[in-house]
C-alpha positions in Angstrom: 143.1 63.2 28.5 145.3 66.2 29.8 144.9 69.0 32.4 146.4 71.2 30.2 143.9 73.1 28.7 141.2 72.4 31.7 139.9 75.9 33.0 141.5 76.4 36.5 139.1 76.5 39.6 138.8 78.2 42.4 136.7 78.0 44.9 135.8 78.8 48.7 135.6 76.5 51.6 135.0 76.1 54.8 137.3 73.7 56.6 136.1 71.1 59.9 137.4 68.8 62.3 136.6 65.2 62.4 136.4 64.9 65.7 135.5 67.4 67.9 138.1 70.5 68.5 138.1 73.8 70.6 140.3 75.4 68.3 137.8 77.3 65.5 138.4 77.3 61.9 138.9 79.9 59.1 137.2 80.5 55.7 139.8 78.8 52.8 140.1 79.3 49.5 141.1 76.3 47.3 142.8 76.3 43.6 142.7 73.2 41.0 144.3 73.4 38.4 146.6 71.4 36.1 150.4 71.4 36.0 152.2 73.3 32.6 155.3 71.4 32.9 152.5 68.2 33.0 149.7 68.2 32.0 148.6 64.6 33.5 149.2 66.1 36.8 146.7 67.9 38.6 147.0 69.9 41.5 144.9 70.7 44.1 146.3 73.6 46.5 144.3 74.9 49.9 145.2 78.0 52.1 143.7 80.0 55.1 146.9 82.5 54.2 147.2 81.5 58.1 148.3 78.3 60.1 147.4 76.2 56.7 148.2 75.9 53.3 148.0 72.3 51.7 149.4 71.0 48.4 148.5 67.7 46.3 149.6 66.4 43.0 148.2 63.7 41.9 149.5 61.5 38.6 147.4 60.1 35.8 147.7 57.2 37.7 146.7 58.0 41.2 143.7 59.5 39.6 143.3 55.7 37.2 143.5 54.0 41.7 140.8 57.2 43.0 138.7 56.1 40.2 138.7 52.5 40.8 137.7 53.1 44.6 135.4 55.3 44.2 133.3 52.7 41.6 132.8 55.4 38.9 132.5 53.5 35.8 132.4 54.9 32.3 135.6 55.9 30.3 139.1 58.1 31.8 137.0 61.2 30.2 133.6 60.3 32.3 135.5 60.4 35.0 137.4 63.7 34.5 134.1 65.2 34.1 132.4 63.9 37.3 136.2 65.3 39.2 136.1 68.6 37.5 132.0 69.4 38.1 132.0 68.3 42.0 134.8 70.2 42.6 132.3 73.1 41.3 129.4 71.4 42.9 127.6 73.6 46.4 129.2 70.3 48.3 133.2 70.4 48.9 134.7 70.5 52.9 138.0 70.5 53.8 138.2 68.0 56.6 140.7 68.3 59.3 142.7 66.4 61.6 144.9 66.0 64.0 147.2 69.0 66.1 151.1 69.8 63.5 153.8 70.7 66.0 154.5 74.0 63.7 151.0 74.9 64.4 147.6 74.2 62.5 146.0 71.3 62.1 148.4 68.1 60.9 146.0 66.2 58.1 143.5 67.1 55.4 141.5 65.8 52.4 139.3 67.7 50.1 136.1 66.1 49.9 133.9 66.7 46.9 130.3 65.1 45.9 129.2 66.6 43.2 125.1 65.7 44.4 123.3 63.5 47.6 124.0 59.9 46.8 126.6 60.4 44.3 130.5 59.0 44.5 132.4 61.4 47.1 135.2 62.8 45.5 138.4 62.7 49.1 141.7 63.8 48.2 144.5 63.8 50.7 146.0 67.2 51.3 150.0 67.6 52.6 150.6 70.1 54.4 153.2 73.1 53.2 155.2 75.3 55.8 157.7 77.6 55.7 158.6 79.1 52.1 156.7 76.6 50.5 153.5 77.3 52.3 154.2 80.6 51.2 154.6 80.8 47.9 152.1 78.1 47.2 149.5 81.6 48.8 151.2 83.6 46.5 150.6 81.1 43.0 147.2 81.1 44.3 146.6 85.0 45.3 147.8 85.2 41.2 146.7 82.8 39.4 143.4 84.1 41.6 143.9 87.2 40.0 145.2 86.2 36.3 141.4 84.6 35.8 139.4 87.9 37.4 141.8 89.7 35.1 140.2 87.7 32.4 137.0 87.4 33.1 136.6 90.8 33.7 138.8 91.5 29.9 135.8 89.3 28.9 133.0 90.9 30.4 134.3 94.4 29.1 134.3 93.4 25.8 131.5 91.5 26.2 129.0 94.9 27.5 131.6 96.7 24.4 130.1 94.0 22.0 126.2 94.8 23.6 126.4 98.1 23.0 127.8 98.2 19.4 124.3 96.3 19.2 122.3 97.8 20.9 123.6 101.4 18.4 123.2 99.5 15.9 120.0 98.0 16.3 118.5 101.8 17.3 120.1 103.4 13.5 118.1 100.1 12.6 114.9 101.0 14.5 115.2 104.7 13.5 115.5 103.4 9.6 113.3 101.5 9.9 110.4 104.1 11.2 111.2 106.8 8.5 110.8 104.0 5.9 107.4 102.9 7.6 107.1 107.0 7.3 107.7 107.5 3.6 105.6 104.9 3.3 102.3 105.5 5.0 102.9 108.9 3.1 103.1 107.4 -0.5 100.0 104.9 0.9 98.4 107.7 1.8 98.3 109.7 -1.4 97.9 107.0 -3.8 94.8 106.3 -1.4 94.0 110.5 -2.4 94.4 110.0 -5.7 91.7 106.6 -6.1 89.6 108.9 -3.8 89.7 111.9 -6.5 90.1 109.8 -9.9 86.7 107.6 -8.5 84.6 111.3 -7.2 86.0 112.6 -11.2 84.4 109.5 -12.4 81.5 109.0 -10.4 80.7 112.6 -11.4 81.5 112.2 -15.0 78.8 109.3 -15.0 76.2 111.1 -13.4 76.7 113.6 -15.9 76.0 111.5 -18.8 73.1 110.1 -17.6 71.3 113.1 -17.2 72.3 114.9 -20.3 69.7 113.0 -22.4 66.8 114.2 -19.8 68.9 117.5 -19.8 68.6 118.2 -23.5 65.5 116.8 -23.9 63.5 119.7 -21.9 66.2 122.3 -22.9 65.3 121.3 -27.1 62.0 120.3 -27.7 61.0 118.0 -30.9 60.7 120.3 -33.8 58.6 117.0 -35.1 55.6 118.7 -33.4 54.3 120.5 -36.9 54.2 118.5 -39.5 52.3 115.9 -37.4 50.2 114.4 -39.9 46.5 116.0 -39.6 43.2 113.3 -39.1 41.5 112.3 -41.3 38.3 114.0 -40.7 39.9 117.3 -40.1 41.6 116.5 -43.8 38.0 115.9 -45.3 36.0 118.8 -43.6 39.3 121.2 -45.5 39.1 119.3 -48.7 35.4 120.0 -49.2 35.1 123.2 -47.8 37.8 124.1 -50.9 35.8 122.2 -53.1 32.8 124.3 -52.6 35.0 127.2 -52.8 35.8 126.2 -56.3 32.2 125.5 -57.7 31.1 129.1 -56.5 34.2 130.2 -58.2 33.0 127.9 -61.3 29.3 129.0 -60.8 30.4 132.4 -61.3 
């Protein structure tokens, strides 16, 4: 696995002396990345931008030896993943000792640990002075700025995308509210029609039920005049008629 596609790693670390020392140490920035000219090589740089600037180039073979020393098993890819995770963790420090003739410490190593109780990664660093130190500080600054710019642009693009999505959601919400209002109005109109039709049908049925009664009250039966005369009344009338006929005959 090469380091050409590896995202550069930046961090702020506090340095410490390996033994009690009177000289206080300033905070450091470190930079870990792959070399564009040699993807199999890993570069580590640390500086306080004053009198201490350190650098290390680790080839694939040197990293393989480091893997054997730390006892990290698994594949080469697993080791690289652990190395990157350790450098990105909060448990990273710069340990220095000795006194350089040109100022600052004489030796330094970057120590990183993914988590407490797990293997420690220790990378020995070489001191840079004069032009080499200046170039290393300039390179770290430019790489840091480039990374910051890339992240900033990604953030702006993401904010723009979020803004566009917010506008789309707002428009869709407005459309949904309008559609809901139209649907509510349509349902209300249909309910009104159903209510009116129901009331009309009820009135029609009631009118139909009341009509025969009203007709009976308004038009009494005409068959009453044709009622059959009781038999005793018929006889009585018939007798009277016969009696009158006999009297006429006697006359």
